[in-house]
C-alpha angles and dihedrals in degrees: 000000000000116000112232113225116246109247112258093226091057091050089051092049092049091051092051092050092047093050090048093052092053089063099043112101113241094022113104133176130203113316091008092081110143118252119265119251108255120236109284094233095060126087113250121240122237090258092051091049090051091058092041096056096038096098093058102025093098095049114116114270096253091053100039091053091049091049092051091054095043092049089067087066100052097162092056089049089057091046092051093048092050091045090052091051090052092051106047093150096064113106138168118338091359090060092048093049093049092049091050089062093059118096096236132120112277091246089060094042091056093048091075087077088064102051096170092054092046091048091053093051089052095045092070106020091170090063091045091051090049090052091051093046091051092048091051095048101032106024096153093047092048092053091047090051091055090053092049092052092048091051092051092048090049092049090050091054092247099111120057142129116286139168087278102047144016119226114199136165113227128187112247138171094298125351117015115268127228110228125194116200134170114260094215113062089220105036132068123192117204108216118233113208142145110233089215090066092047102041108001130250118334114267104178108020127023119249115241120271095253125151112251119198109250093239091063090059110036107038119061114236094028098082092107130048144133135255122227113304114261112220098214091177088066090063094055105030117196091354092071114103102177133263094306087073098044117131100250132038132168121234097204097186092050094040091230141117116233116212119209100218092181091059092049092048098044092050094049097244119151108300099153092109101034115117089221136011094207134071124355134301139182110269116257122187114248112212090199090075091047085078095205098308103148120244118242097234135048091232091058092048089051092047096051104026092093090063091043091053090050091053093047100039113116116244119248119264123260091255092051091049092049092051091049092050090048091053092046092049093049091048090059095040095254110119097184114106117199110257097201101091127157117255116261114260120222123212139074127340087266092067090094090054091056092049091049091048092050091050090050092051093048090047093051093046089049091056090048094051093049090062121194093343094064119118125246114276126231117282119268117272122264118272102077125122093259144325118294113257135181114285123230121256116258 
């Protein structure tokens, strides 16, 4: 039987499709299969961390530090993204005010001003959770990985100063650090880039399943761009003092994130669990805002479970509270016990948890409504990775 030749135009079409697929993120052929996600309870190697942080490594310093903190609270990230989708009409100060009323960590509350970044974090929440887990367990290594990826991009000619951002190399404690800062003191541009174009396909850890605009994939030279500039000063009005006063900043040499408590307090973000509402402090993870999402490693569960138990513990009954107050009054020579006691609540053993949660919400909303004149809240519960301390000056 004679073999009919395959039409040349079909061969050409097949070649075009094949070449296109090799550039489409998430489509792999043959030996280009993406790496498998390592077990969550194992430390990540330097190479794995490089691939993990690649999608956010070129974000400006104020935003990348905020994203690292927010990623440790993945459930609140999802809640914020869904909330933003349900409120498309909120803009400017109205958006900021509405976000301030939500019971999220301040890093998540402030992300609503960067909808593209928040949308990306929500698009692949598994990747976001992995980033947060890695940052909790290997904070120094994660920050070093970001610097390595910036250095490689700079050496490849794909990271440089532009009208949107300034890229500078600053001496730090150890190797110099590459800093990325907005040029305009009011405006931040979120970079849009495909890590494949910057560093090549992932080798050790799969990139997140984000949607990349086709122009960043197909046409050489267009693998990096910027979204519309976000005028952050518009959200805060006269209270905005530029990026030097933003709420989160990386200290690359010290491998830490410095939190500007004054910024968070003055702009009515969630301060109910801050140890101080003035000055700066080194960021410490708060298990309260983890909202029950399990930690990836036994050591982290052990480190934070005390605070989790405190949040979940049922409150004592009315009778137990009365007896405790009676003992306390007698100890100080005052035998009058307050008669105004809350009514006992029937239900499961988790009823106390609900009461405690309601009290926490009312307390936090009270701090928000009091504005800049509110008093400092009680310190965070035990179980963090260390006491907050003053951050170094940039």
